[in-house]
N, C-alpha and C positions, 0 to 999 in steps of 0.2 A: 232615333232608335238604333239605326245601324252603327252609329258611333258608340252608343252605350254597349251594344252587343260585342263590338270589337274589343273595347276595354275589358269587358267581363271575360272574354276568351283568353286573356293574357295568361300564359303558362310557359314554363321554361324547363328544358332538360338539355344540358350541355352535351350529353352523349349523342343527342339526335341532331347536332348542328352540322355534321358532315354528311354530304349526300351519299347515295348508295354506290356511286361509281368508284369510290376509293377503296383500295385494297384493305386499309386499316378498318374501314367500315364493315367490309365483308368479313374480315377476321373477327371483329368484335361480335357481329351477329352470329357467326359460326360458333364462337365461344358461348354465347348466350343459349344457343340451341342445345348444346351438350352439357353445359354447366349453368343452369338457370341462375343468373346473378340477381337473386331476389332483392327486392327493395328492403333495406334495413336501416334502422336508426340506432345510433350509439347513444346510450343514456347513462349519465353519471352525475355526481354532485360532490361538493366538498365534503370530505369525510367518508366517501363511499369506499370501504375497504372490504377485504375478504371476510371479516368477522362482523360486518354491519348487519344487524338483524332486519333492517328495513329493506335490504336487497331482495330477499326471498318474498317478503310481503308484497313489494312492488311488482315482482315478476308474476306472482299468482293473481294479482289484480288485473294485470295485462292479459294473461291467458289463464282463466280459471280452469283448474283440473290438472294442469301441468305443474309438477312439483320436482323438487330435487331428488325424490326417491323413484320417480318413474320416467326419467329422461329417455332412456333407451327404448322402453316400450312405447312411449309417446311418439318418438321419431318413427318407429316401425308403423304405427297406425296412421300417422300423417302420410308416410310414403305410400302405404297401401291405398289410402283414400285418393291420393293424387294420381296414382296409376290408373285407378278406375275412372277418375275425372278426365284424364288424357284421352281415354278411349271412348268416352261417352259424354259429349259436350252438353247434353241436355241435363246432366246432373249438376247440382249446385256445388260450390266449393265445400270441402270437408267441414262438417258441423261439429262444434265443440261438444254438444250433447251426445252425439253419436260416438265420438272418440272417448268421451268420458264414460259412456256406457260400456264400451269395450274394456275400459280400465276398471269397471265396477265401482265407479264413483257415484253412488246412488244419491247422495246429498246434493251434489252438483247437478245431476240430471233432473232432480225434482225442482231445483231452483232455476233451471235454464231459462224459463220464460221471464224471470225477473232480472236476468243479467243486463247490465248497461248496454246500450246500443253500440258503444265504441268497441266492445270486445270482439266484434266481427272484423275489426281492422287488423287484428294481430294473430299471427299463426303460431309462432314459437318464440320463446325467450331463452337466451343463453347467457349465463353469468359466469364469473370466475369460479365461484364455489360449485356451481352445477357442472361445469366442464371438468373441474378438478375431481369431483365425485364420480363422474362418468368414467374417467381414466382409471380411477382407483378400482371401480367395479370391474372394468375390463381386464385389469392386470393385478388381480388379487391373489395370484398363484394358482387359481383353479381354472382360468380361462385359457386363452390362446397359448399353446405350448407350455402351459404351467408356469408362465412368466409372472413374476411379481416385480412391479416398479415401486421404488421407494417414493415417499412424498416429496423428497428433495428432487428426484429425477423428474417427476410430474411437474413440479414447480418450475424447473428450468425449461421444460418444453413449452409451458404456457406464458413464460415471461416475454413481453413484447406483443402478445396476442390478446389475452384478457387479464393479464396481470402486469401492472406497471413496473418501471425500472426500480421503484423503491421496494418491490416485493409484496406490497400490501394493497395498493390502489387497484380498483377493478371497475367494471361497468356492466351494463346490460346491453346485449345486442338483440334488438327487437326486430323480428322478421315480419313483414307486412303480408297480408293476404291479397289475392287478386281482386277481392271485393273492396279493398280499401280505396278511398277516393284517389283520383288521378288529377294531375294538373293543378289548377288554382285551389281546388278543394282539398288538396293534400295538407293544407294548413290545419284542417280539422283534426287530422291524425296527431299532429304535434300538440295541439291544444288538449286533446284527450290524454296524452302522456303527461302534460303539465297538471291536468286535473287529478290524475292518479297520484302524482307527486304531492299535491296538496293533501289528499286523503292519507298518504303515508307520512305526512309531516316533513317532507323533503322540500317542497316548493311553498313559498309564502302565499298566504291566502289573500286574494284581491277583494277588497270591500267594494260593494256597489256604490256608485256616485249618484246620490239622489238629489243633488242640487239642481237649481233651475238651469234650463238648457243654455241660456246666455252666459251664465257663470262658467259652465263647463266649456263652452266655445271660447270664451276669453282666456281661460287657463290654457287651453290647447294652443291657441295662437301665441300666447306668451312663451309657452314651453317650446314651440317650434322656432320662434325667433331666437330664444336663448341657445337652443341646440345649433342653429345655423351660425351663430356668432362664436360661441364658446366650445362647440363640439358636444358629443355625447359622453356619458360615463356609464357604460353598460355594467349591470350588476351580475355577479356570479352567485348570488343567493338563489338557491333553487336548483332545478334540474338543468344540466348542461348537455346540449344536444349536438350531434354530428352525424354525418352520413349523407349520401346522395339526395334523399328527400329533403333534408334540411337545407342543403345547398340550393336546390331548385326553388323551394319556398322563399328563401332569402332573396334570390334574384328577382322573383316575381314581386315580393313586397317592397324591395328597395326601388324597383322600377316604378311601381304604382305610387309609392310615397313621393318620389321625385315629381311625378306628374301632378299629384294633388297639391303638393306644397309650392312648386315652382312655376307651374304653367300660369297660375294667376299672377305671380310676381312678374313673370316674363311679359304677360299682357299689360300689366299696369305700367311697367317701365316703358314698353313700346308706346302705350297711349300717352303718357306724359311727354315723352320725347317727340312724338308726332305733333302734339299740341304746341310744344316749344318751337318746332320747325315751321308749322303752318300759322300759328297764332289764330286759328279758326277752329272752333269746336265742331262745326258741321263737317269740315273736311277731315278732321281728325277721326270723327266717328265713322265716316265713310270708309276711310282706309282701314281702320280697326275692324269694322264689321265685315268687309270683304275678305280680309285676311282670316278672321275667325271662321267664317262660313267655308272658305277654301280648305282650311285645316280639317274641319268637321267632315266635309265631303271626302277628302282623302282618307280619313280614318274609317268612314263608313264603307268605302270601296273595298276594304279588306274583307268585311263580312259579305258584301254583295257578290264578291268573286269566290266565295266559299273557302277563304283562308282564315287563319287565326292570328292573334297578336302575340308578341313576345316583348321582352324588356328592351331590346334594341329597336324594334319597330315603334315603340312609344316615343322615340325622338323624331320620327318622321313628320308628325304634324307641325313641329317647330320649324322644320326646313320649309315646308309648304307655306306656313304662316309668314316666314321671312320673305320668301320669293313673291308671295301674293301681295304683301305690303309694298315690295319694290315695284311690282307691276302697277299697282294702284297709284303710287306716287308719280311714276312716269306718265300714266294716263292723265292724271290731274294736271301735270305739267303741260302735256299736249293740249288739254282742254283750255287751260288759261292762255296759252299762246293763241289758240283759235279765237277766244273771247277778245283778246287785245287787238287782233287783226281784223275781225269781222263782226264783233259784237255777240250778244247772247243768242241771236236767232241762228238756229241750226248748229250751234257750237258743239254740242255732244256728237252730232253726226260728223262734223269736220274733224273732231278729235279722234274719233274711231278711224276715219279715213287716213289721217296722218299716222296714227299709232299702230294700226293693225299689223302692218308689215314688220316694223322693228320689234314690237312686242311678241308677235308670233315667232319670229326668228330667234329672239332672245330665249323664250320659253322652250322652243324646240332644241336649241343647242344645249340649254341647261338640262333638258330631259335626256339628251344624248350622253351628257356627262354622268347622269345618275343611272341610266340604264346600263352603262358599262359595268356597274357594280354587280350585275347579274353574272359577270365572268368569275366572280369570287366563288371559291369552293365552299364557303360558309353559308348555310341556308339563311340565317337571320340577316346577313348583309345583302344577299341576293333579294330577299323580300323587301328590305329597306329601299334598295335601288329601284326596284320595279314599282312599288306603290308611291314612292316620292315622284318618280317620273310621271306616273298616271295622274297623281294629284296636281302636278304643275300644269299638265295639259288641260285638265278639267277646269282649272281656275280661269282659263281663257274665256269660258262661257260667262263667268261673272264679270270679267274684265271688259268684255265687248258688249254685253247686254245689260247686266244688272247695274254696274257702276254708271254708265252713261244715262240710264233711266233715272237714277238718283240725282245726277247732275242736271237733268232736264227739269225735274220737279223742284229741286232746291239749287238754283243756279248761283254762280259767284257774282253777285251784283256789284260788290266792291271792286272787283277786277274790271268789270265792264265800265264802271264809272271812271277808271283810270285810263280808258282808251284814248290814245292820242296825247297823253300827258307825259309819256316817256318816264313814268315813275320807276318802272322796273330797271331801266338802264341806269338810273341814278341811285338805286338802292345800295346799302352798304355791302351786300353780298356781291353785287355786280361790280362794284368798285374793287373789292377784294380779288375777284376772278380776273379783272383786267390787269391788276398789278401782278398777280401770280402768273398768269399766262404770259405776260410780257417778260418776266424773269425766265420762265421755262424756254421761251422762244429764243431769247438772246443767248442762253447758255445751253442750247439744245444738245450740242455735241458732247460737252462735258457731262451733262446729266445722263445722257444715253450711255456713254462709256462707263460712268460710275455705276449705273444700274446693271450693265453687263458684267462688270467686275464683281459686284455683290452676288449676282447669280452664279458666277463661276466659283467664288469662295464658298458660298453656302451649298452649292450643288455638289461639291466634294463630300459634304456631310451626308448626302443621300446614300453614299456607299456604305455608311456605317449605321444606317437605321436598323434598330432591333425591335422585334415584335414580341408580344407576350399575350397569352390568353389564359394564364393560370387562374383558376377559379377564385382563389383568395384575393387576387389583385382587383377583382370586380368591386370590392368593398373597401370603404374607408377604414383607417386604422382604429377608429373609435366605434365601429359597428359591433353589434352583439355577436354576430357569427365569428368575427375575428377573435373576440375575447374568448368565446367558447372553444374554438379550435386551438388557440394558444394553450388553454388550460388542459385540453384533452391530450395534446401532443406532449406537454410537460409531464403529465401524470400517467398516461397510458402508452404513448408512442405515436408514430405516424399513422395516417389514415388513408392516404391516396393509394388506390389499388393498382398493381401491375401484375399481369398473369403470364406465366411461362407454361405452355402446354407441351409436354413431351409425347410424341406420337410413335407408337410401336406398330409397324406394319406386319401383321401376323403372317400373311401369305409369303412374304420375303423371309420371315424368320423360321419357317418350317424347313426341317432338314429332310434328307432322303428317306428317313424312317418315319416321317410324319410326326416328328417331335419338335416342339418349339425350342429354339436356341436360347430364348430369353423367357424363362418362366417367371411367375409372379414374384418370387423371392428375389430373383436377379433384377427385376425391374425396381423392386423396393430398394435394393442396394444402390442402384443407379440414381434414384430420386434422392436417397440419403446423401450420396456423394455430391450431387448438384446443390442441394439445399445447404449442406455444410460449407461448400465453396462460396456460395452467395453470402452466407453469414460472415465468413472470414474475410472475403475480399471487399465486400460492399457494406460492411457493418455500420459505417458512419452515415450511410445514405438511407438505410432501411431499418425497420423495426423487426417485427416478427416475420418468420417465414412459415407459412402453413402449407402442408401437403399431407398425403396419406401417412407419411412417416411420423407426423405429429401425433397421430392416434395409435401408433404402434411402437412397441419397444424396439431398440436398436437391433438390426438384423443379426449381428454377431451374438447378441444376448438370446435371440430366438434359437440360434443353433446350439447354445449351451457350451460346455467345456470340451476337453479333448475326447475324440472318438475315432474309431477305425473308419476307413473309407466307406465300407459297407454301411456302418451305422450312420455316417454322414449322409449318404445317398438316401437311406430310409428316412432319416430325420427331415431332410429337405423335401422329400415327397409328401410326408405327413404335413409339414408346415404349408407347402404349396396348396394342398387340398383344403386345409383349414382356411387359408387366406382367400381362396376362391369361393368357399362357401360363405364367408363373411363379407364378401365384396360389397353387398348392398349397403352395409353400414358406412361405407366410405364413398357413397354415391356422389357427394359434393366434390370429391377429389379424384375419383377414378371412374371412368365410364368407357363406353365403346362406340366407335364410329363405324357404321356399317350395319345395315338392318334390312329386313324384308318382311312384308306383311303375310300373315296366315290367311288373309281373306282371298276369295277367288280372284285370279288374274291370269293373264296369258302365259306367264312363265311360272305358274304356281307349282306344278309337278316337279319342274327342274329344281326349284328352290327347296321344296320339301325333301327331295331326294338328297340334297346336300346335308340337311340336318337330320335325315333319317326319321321323319315323322310322317305318318300316313295322312291321307286327305281327311279321313274320319276323325283322327285325333286333332288335326288342325281345326276342323269345324267345332269340336268340343272346346278347344282353347278360345276360339272366337266367341262362342256362346258364354264362356266364363269371363269375357271382356279382356282376354289376353290376346291382342291382335297382332303382335309382332315380336321379333326376337328380343328386342331391347326391353320391352315390358316384361317378358318372361325372365330375363336375367336380373332385372332390378327388383322384382317382387320378392319379399321375404320368403324363405324356404318353408316356414311354418304357416303360411297363409292357407286358410280353408276356402276352397273354391267350389262352386256349385257344379256337380257332375265330374269332378276330378279329385281323386284321393291325394293325400299327402305323399304317398309313395309314388304315384304317377307324376305328380308335380316335380318330385325330386329327379325322376328319370328324364322328364322333358327339360328340366334345367341343366342336367348333365349333358344332354345332347346339344342344347343351345350353347353351353360353355365350350364344347368341342368345336362347334361351328365357328364360334368367336375366335378360338385359337387358330383356326385354319383360314378364316376369311375376313375377320374384322380388323379394325385398327384400334388398339388400346390407347386411351388418352389419359395421361396422368398430369394432374394440375399442380403447379407450384405457385402459391399466391404470396406476393411480396407487398409490403406496405411502405410507402415512400413519404418523406416529410413534405408537408404543404407550406409551413410557415417557418419552422425552426431553422431550416437550411434552404438557401436559394439554389435549387438544383437545376442545372441545364438538362432538360429532359432528353435532348438529342444525344448528348454525351453519356447520360445515364443508361439509355437503351443500348448504346454501343458497349458500355462497360458490362452490362448484363450478358450481352452476346459473347463478349470476350471471355467471360467466365464459363458459360454454358457450352459453347460450341466446341472447345478443345476436349471437353469430357465426352461429348457425343461423338466426336471424330475418333477418339480412342476406342469407344465402345463399338463403333461401326467397323473400325479397322480389325478389332479382335474377332469379328464375325466372318471376315474374309469374303464378303459379298461384293458383287459388281457395282451395285448402287446402294446408297445408304438406306437402311431399314428403320433407323431411329432418327427422328428430326424434331425440331422445336418450333413452336409458333409463339410469337411475342405479341400480347394484346393487353386489354384492360384500359383504364382511363389514362395512364401515362402515355402510351403510344397514340391514343386518340387525341389527347391534348397537344402532343408534339405535332401531329399531322395538322391539327387546327391552327397551331402557331405557324407552321410552314405555309399553309394555305393563306393565312392572313397576310404574310409578307408578299408572296407571289400574286395574291389577289390584288394587293395594292399596286404592284408593278403592272400587271396585265390590265386591270381596269383603267389605270391612268393612261396607259398606252392606247387602249381602245377609245377612251373618251377624247384623247388628244387627236386621234385620227378622225373620229366621227365629227367632232366639233370643227376641226380644221377643214374637212371636206365641206361641211355646211357653210362655214364662213367663206370658203373659196367660191361656192356657188352664189352666195349672197353678193360677194364683191366681184364675181365673174372673172376671177383670176386666182389660179393656184398659188402664184408667187405672193400676191397680196394676202391670201389666207394664211400662208406660212408665216409671213412677217408679223401679222396681227397676233398670231398665237404666241409669239415670244413674250410680250407683256402679260399675256394671260397665264402663262406658267410661272411668272415671276413670284406670285404669292406662295406657290407650292415649293419652289426651290428655296425660298427664304425660310418659311416656317418649318418644313420637314427637314431641310438641311441644318437648321439650328438644332432640331431635336437629335439629329445624327451626331453633330459635333459635341453636344453636351450629354449624350447618352440617355436621353429621355426615351422611355419605351413607348412604342406605338401599340395601343390596344385596339380592341374592336370598335370602340367609339371614335378613336382618332382616325382609323383607316378610312372611314366613310367620308371624312371631310375633304379628302384630296379631290375626288370627283365633284363634290359639291362646290369646292373652291373654284375649280375650272369653269363650272357652269355659271356661278355668280359673277366671276370676272368677265366672262364672255357676255353675260347679260348687259353689264354696264358698257362694255366695249362697243356693242352693237348700237346702243343709244348714242354714244359719243360719236361714232363713225357716221351715223345717220345724218347728224347735223354738220359734221365736217364735210361729208360728200355733197350735202345740199349747198354749203357755202362754195365749194369748188365749182359745182354746176352753175352757180349764179355769177361766176367769173372772179371770185375772190382768190387771192394768193393763199399759199399754205398757211402762212402766219395769220392772215385775216380769218381764214376758215377755222383755224384752231381757236382763235378768240371767240368766233361765232359759236363754235361747239361748246366752249366753256360757258358762254352766256346762256345757252339754251338747256344744257344738260348737267353741268357740274353741280348746281344746287340740288337737283333731284338725286344725283348719284351720292352726294354727301349725306343728304337726308336719309336715304335708304341705308347707308352704312351706319349712321348714328342710331337710327331707330331699330334696325334689325340686329346690328352687332351688339349693342348694349342691352337690347331686350333678351337676346340669347345668352348673354353673359350671366344672366340669373342662374343658368344651369350649372355654372361653376360652383355654386353652393350645394350642389347635389351630393348626397352620401353614396351614390352609385357611381363608381369611378368611370365607366364608359360614358355616362351622361355628363359627368363633370368635365372630362377631357373634351367631349364634343362641344360644350359651351365655351370653354377656353379657346379651343382651336378655331371655332367659328368666328369669334371676335377677332382673333389675330389674323385670320385669313381674310375677313372682310376689310380690315384696315389695310392689309397689304394689297388686296385687290383694288381698292380705291387709289392707293398710291401708284399701283401699276398703270391704272388708266389715266389718272389726272397728272401724273409726272412722267412715267416711262413712255407710255404710248404717245402722249402729247409731244414730248421731246423728240421721240423717234420720227414723228411725222414731219418735223422741221429740220431733219438731217438729210443728207443726200438720199437716204433710204426712202424718204417721203416723196421723192419724185415719181415713184411708181404709183402713187395715189392721185397724181395730178391728172387733169382731163387731157386726153390724147389730143395732140395738135396745139396745145396751149403754149 
């Protein structure tokens, strides 16, 4: 049950991967507090153009009542309802029927109870024609400053935002409500959009499959096999989706699809290989069953500790499965040795007595390697490391209690019958190990130096390792989301958001006459200048640039033609007043930082004195659910409030605006859209390029003010800086976690061997697979992603696991008076077969994940196979050779 709950809890949001301690996380959360980055879905289809009649039909089905004719009024009603909601959490989210009643849509109000359930998921819909019409109405010559914008000017403003580069393609931007499902259930929202697409004739209708269940299952299996061999061919017929919810749903579905399709294949491969190694169905099922239970317990521990699953954590059971299989194989190896030496009587007990110390040490050191992943700044990797380490330690309970019990009730009678016949010594595998070990011992120096040389060569490649956590690289090239994003970028433009927030500190900007040195029109001009510079300098990397200036005519056009200085001052004052009054219309791009509550508090009278509002008036505002300055500023001027007239509201808003000018910090948002697929952009360089454009303009503006410290600054946030920080943390997390695991495992082995020098020497073959595999990736420019990064510490743990078992028998041989060469051959005869079996079963079992369509899981499977093979080479070649060089003298018995 715990395993099922864990799998069902799988949900993903890349924006939440960074912990709170990072500045980028704080900046992004700060941005969300002031500019709610609402969940939105971009919807389009082939043939979706500005004159497509299905566009408005689609939009009205998503949000009944909102039409192309009432966009501005609808936005005001939504804003008013949201402001009430912010101050009274007991009220549900704005209801479509209530807003429609405000808009006098009686037909919709009457039919509200019959509206589909999914309509509560969607709050607003913006389309190219709707936004075009909105700007037409705003600047029809009768609005702001009597300005009229031509259709061509509006078209240019919207190109790259909701109008594609061809001038015709467009899309719907669907904003989701807070009531819309979260996490895994977000897929219901996307399916609702597809259903509406079917109703509008945009999305193909799916016919119900009424065939017998076995026929459907066989078709699904055949389709799965065909896709795994030949790849997928995603269709672009129907709605084409993009946006953060689409990304997160795709990650969740790809991760689960991998688990459903490949975990069975992984198990089957492991089962077949285990049988080929043991040639005993009973032992094969023991190993398989213990590994499966261990993986299940590890997965259930996520739920039992109050955590949830994600796509990265879904690979954790595979790691526990591999290591549990390794431990079970070694335990059976110890059991068979006990049977050969003493017979079946008390053989499981003797096996536990022989095995508990090396197995416990092996699991402990492996856990140290995995727990080091908690050093990573990425939450999914930290969770993977913690729960993998926990699962590996919990499997010891099965290894020392459950498996011996099975061996007690179902003993290896064939092995017992071979007692005294020396069959094992004469087996083909033992002959192979004698020949192999003889070669390694005779050429120990050459082999060791060759391995050292390979480590140095590939180790240089570690300096060139590059990381990547770009969202689109999580998916294979034939996935649906890649096809959709490719189409959207080609027909609409880039979609990855980056935000530049320009901060105007009003207290610093006030002059000696209590007048602001940068009034609203001046700020608009600065935003225009920055936006224009970004378009000019970075046009090849970005699509549309959205800011308050997108929804306003050019500032010079606002000022009109030639006029006297007096006329110009009067005109600017009038425009500033108009812009201030219409500020709530641009709430998504202009807001204020700095606020205080009208509710009773210790400093209430002092705050109210600043804004010149009496205690009685403050109480009236609170009663009308206007609880702070920000709410008062954001609420539309024509809002009717209980107990407060329109004239009084205007006075209160004027005082709040004056307080804002004196004490608040104005925030003006500039939103960029960056390519995800069309161009391979280095986010670190891109962020610096943006700063190189913005900072000189701000420096010039600050210099013109003549202040001691800057009053105008910029904050750079959004998904691009978050992804860059994630990428940065991925690299340094790889470095730090590897260093920590090296130290922890080195200390543990030093304690086991009772010598720090021996511990250090043993660690050299253990890091061999990491140097070879990751060095190879560095030399050939293969990117390290989030799935690859986890394998470094896993590799060190697995290599150490086999090292401990090999050294256990080597030291036993030394203690019995053997020479180093004889002890090496003895270790080969006792552990090499088990080590090889572990590598074959686990490595090729995990190789099934290389068929995954989820790139992190795919790379994890490939890397685990490569690392397991290199770890076996490191133990059976490098370590064995090193023990027979002069270095091996440190492992001899003292006094020998």
